[in-house]
C-alpha positions as CSV (number, residue, x, y, z in Angstrom):
1,X,-27.1,-35.2,-3.2
2,X,-24.3,-33.4,-1.4
3,X,-24.7,-32.7,2.3
4,X,-23.2,-29.7,4.2
5,X,-20.9,-32.2,5.9
6,X,-19.5,-33.2,2.6
7,X,-18.9,-29.5,1.8
8,X,-17.0,-29.0,5.2
9,X,-15.0,-32.3,4.7
10,X,-14.0,-31.7,1.1
11,X,-12.6,-28.1,2.2
12,X,-10.8,-29.5,5.0
13,X,-9.4,-32.2,2.8
14,X,-8.4,-29.5,0.1
15,X,-6.6,-27.5,2.9
16,X,-4.7,-30.6,3.9
17,X,-3.8,-31.6,0.3
18,X,-2.4,-28.3,-0.5
19,X,-0.3,-27.7,2.7
20,X,1.0,-31.2,3.3
21,X,3.7,-31.1,0.9
22,X,4.8,-27.4,1.1
23,X,5.2,-24.8,3.7
24,X,3.0,-21.8,4.4
25,X,5.7,-19.6,3.4
26,X,6.3,-21.1,0.0
27,X,2.3,-21.0,-0.8
28,X,1.9,-17.4,0.6
29,X,5.1,-15.9,-0.4
30,X,6.2,-14.8,3.1
31,X,9.7,-14.0,2.0
32,X,10.2,-11.5,5.1
33,X,10.3,-14.6,7.1
34,X,12.8,-17.2,6.8
35,X,12.0,-20.7,7.9
36,X,14.1,-20.3,10.9
37,X,12.2,-17.5,12.5
38,X,8.5,-18.3,11.6
39,X,6.9,-21.8,11.3
40,X,3.5,-23.1,11.1
41,X,2.2,-26.7,11.6
42,X,-1.2,-28.0,11.7
43,X,-2.9,-31.2,12.6
44,X,-6.5,-32.0,11.3
45,X,-8.5,-34.0,13.8
46,X,-12.3,-34.6,13.5
47,X,-13.8,-31.1,12.9
48,X,-10.8,-29.3,14.2
49,X,-7.6,-27.9,12.7
50,X,-5.0,-27.4,15.4
51,X,-2.7,-24.6,14.2
52,X,0.6,-23.9,16.0
53,X,2.5,-20.8,15.1
54,X,6.0,-20.3,16.2
55,X,8.2,-17.2,15.9
56,X,11.7,-16.9,17.1
57,X,14.2,-14.3,16.9
58,X,18.0,-14.2,17.7
59,X,18.7,-11.6,20.2
60,X,21.6,-9.3,19.5
61,X,25.1,-10.6,20.4
62,X,28.0,-8.7,21.2
63,X,31.2,-10.2,20.4
64,X,33.9,-10.1,23.3
65,X,37.1,-9.1,21.5
66,X,39.2,-10.0,24.4
67,X,38.1,-13.6,24.2
68,X,39.3,-16.0,21.3
69,X,36.8,-16.8,18.3
70,X,36.0,-20.3,19.7
71,X,35.0,-18.8,23.2
72,X,32.7,-16.3,21.6
73,X,31.2,-19.2,19.4
74,X,30.8,-21.3,22.7
75,X,29.2,-18.4,24.5
76,X,26.9,-17.5,21.5
77,X,25.7,-21.3,21.3
78,X,24.1,-20.8,24.7
79,X,22.5,-17.4,23.9
80,X,18.8,-17.7,24.0
81,X,16.2,-16.9,21.5
82,X,13.2,-14.7,21.9
83,X,10.3,-16.7,20.9
84,X,6.5,-16.6,20.9
85,X,4.3,-19.8,20.2
86,X,0.6,-19.6,19.7
87,X,-1.5,-22.6,19.8
88,X,-5.0,-22.5,18.3
89,X,-7.7,-24.6,17.1
90,X,-10.5,-24.0,14.4
91,X,-13.7,-25.6,14.9
92,X,-15.7,-26.4,11.8
93,X,-19.6,-26.6,12.9
94,X,-22.0,-28.8,11.1
95,X,-23.1,-25.7,9.1
96,X,-19.8,-24.9,7.8
97,X,-19.3,-23.3,5.0
98,X,-22.6,-21.6,5.5
99,X,-21.5,-20.5,9.1
100,X,-18.1,-19.1,10.2
101,X,-15.7,-21.6,11.8
102,X,-14.9,-20.7,15.3
103,X,-11.2,-19.9,16.6
104,X,-10.1,-20.8,19.8
105,X,-6.7,-20.0,21.9
106,X,-5.3,-22.9,23.4
107,X,-2.1,-21.6,24.5
108,X,0.4,-18.8,24.3
109,X,4.0,-19.6,25.3
110,X,6.9,-17.0,25.1
111,X,10.2,-15.8,26.9
112,X,9.7,-12.1,26.5
113,X,9.2,-9.7,29.3
114,X,6.4,-7.4,28.6
115,X,4.0,-5.0,30.5
116,X,1.0,-6.9,28.7
117,X,-0.2,-10.3,29.0
118,X,0.3,-12.1,25.6
119,X,-2.4,-14.5,26.4
120,X,-5.0,-11.7,26.9
121,X,-3.8,-9.9,23.9
122,X,-4.1,-12.9,21.5
123,X,-7.4,-13.9,23.1
124,X,-8.9,-10.3,22.3
125,X,-7.8,-10.8,18.7
126,X,-9.2,-14.2,18.2
127,X,-12.6,-12.8,20.1
128,X,-12.6,-9.9,17.4
129,X,-11.8,-12.2,14.6
130,X,-14.9,-14.4,15.5
131,X,-17.2,-11.6,16.0
132,X,-16.0,-10.0,12.8
133,X,-16.9,-13.4,10.8
134,X,-20.3,-13.8,12.9
135,X,-21.2,-10.4,11.0
136,X,-19.4,-10.6,7.7
137,X,-19.1,-14.3,7.0
138,X,-19.3,-15.7,3.3
139,X,-19.2,-19.4,2.0
140,X,-16.7,-18.1,-0.4
141,X,-14.2,-17.6,2.1
142,X,-12.1,-20.8,2.5
143,X,-9.8,-22.0,5.3
144,X,-6.7,-20.6,3.5
145,X,-8.2,-17.2,3.4
146,X,-9.5,-17.2,6.9
147,X,-6.0,-18.2,8.2
148,X,-4.3,-15.3,6.1
149,X,-6.9,-13.0,7.7
150,X,-6.2,-14.2,11.2
151,X,-2.3,-14.3,10.5
152,X,-2.6,-10.6,9.1
153,X,-4.2,-9.7,12.5
154,X,-1.5,-11.3,14.8
155,X,1.6,-10.6,12.7
156,X,3.3,-8.3,15.2
157,X,5.9,-10.6,16.3
158,X,9.0,-8.6,15.6
159,X,7.4,-5.3,17.3
160,X,6.6,-7.4,20.3
161,X,10.2,-8.9,20.6
162,X,11.5,-5.4,20.1
163,X,9.5,-3.7,22.6
164,X,10.8,-5.6,25.6
């Protein structure tokens, strides 16, 4: 007899097996994002998956024509990247896959000056995501599809970086 815990563990193991050898970009055809500006990593621990999403974008750099090329390169090497890092965790309850997993925001780190608080912004997205799945959850939704749905909701990184 297969228990609910076995369903949960099998799904988590299947997710781990699929993504431990390849990147999310390769599996999901995220060709708009090079591996340098969007990275994902995850750790599976107990009934949790800890996701880290890191976006970075090079700030535009203006060449100083009066300086030699070597000096320009040296200046450019110190030039900061704009970045946003989002740390989340997904909790898989004992009822999973028959009840939706719960997403939690652990931390948002960034170096962007904005008139809004990104911590609050991403917290509200996660709260809406959890509320949607409380109403519309189906056991047919696997971890990968849940993450894709979540990523679609937060994928405004270029817009956020450009509006500063």
